[in-house]
Steps between C-alpha positions, in 0.01 A plus 500: 500500500760291680367190667617391850622147460602263777779254423430167673810270503388152593729248675844561354652259746817285466314173474387602148853562367690269265597169659252531787195283578245729335724656233312717247613483143560874449561618848814695405318686219205574734739626769679717250170641372388576852828672584453709179152600622624584851790706360280683254325722755170417333342387822451696819323201662664161513416198711694173528331184616642165603352159562570328831314183600241539766597389852132399552391350163153375431358280230734417210759742637583232764604267216683786327706558814575125530615471137706821518635465852868530406438817296279651768780457762783643286536870583722577197252348254219719647707822494449761222758491222804706603475746208179636651657581841553872426137537393376312808645777711274749319182303425290270725516122492188314611474129572215268392435131552264459207556553128327835442675820617151657526456288819722761664292794630770753432519386135126539463508853654785608278346351189164682566698827529669443163354546155658171390719226637800391295579138583844337488666198668458125530352244456296592193266204519455513876546808722495746212193359332315473830587859582387630158171313522435634845574847378254453215237385742563811714453723195859615489652565154807278462805552284670154446863577421578178312876531493511578871317175580646151497338159520627151538506435124463711184187302427333581833599866461327506156197324643460770771518773235245317290263477802552870586446611144131409553486786746647760259470784463258599778636310801853414392753641257792277409805695396879506516711707731627701200146576391403608850802724543462653153139590577351244267326333793224756499503846657746507785 
């Protein structure tokens, strides 16, 4: 029986591209993998999220805003990468001001309607990890598409996979985009 999977694409914004303040080491590979997923027709349900700093921060987020003031004020850095523009016309984009995409009510609702949530995007050791752990806590089966996720360094990417492997196979499945698309990611 085919499963209804939601593709959750986390924070593919310009600030994470090569040469930018928060450049992720494999952002180009992750973007290409995500574009492959989007073009495959494997997902009926897709959600994009982006991180924008809170206008009314509390606690440590006040310091976060102070340290990252120049980034927060740069509209181009906070825009989604241009290659996703055609897909943003078709699929929703929701904004969050915390790391986890599950802080967005629409993401929670869509995830609860899906059989599984396939996770892609950046930053592996920050927003992606926080989102995956929130999904696990909510009881949502997560597919971590390792080549569609990028972190700040190869070492931190590997560390995230090592952490998430402790949740396999019940809560999280770690697999490649090729494995997912070929049906090796479990019944689709």
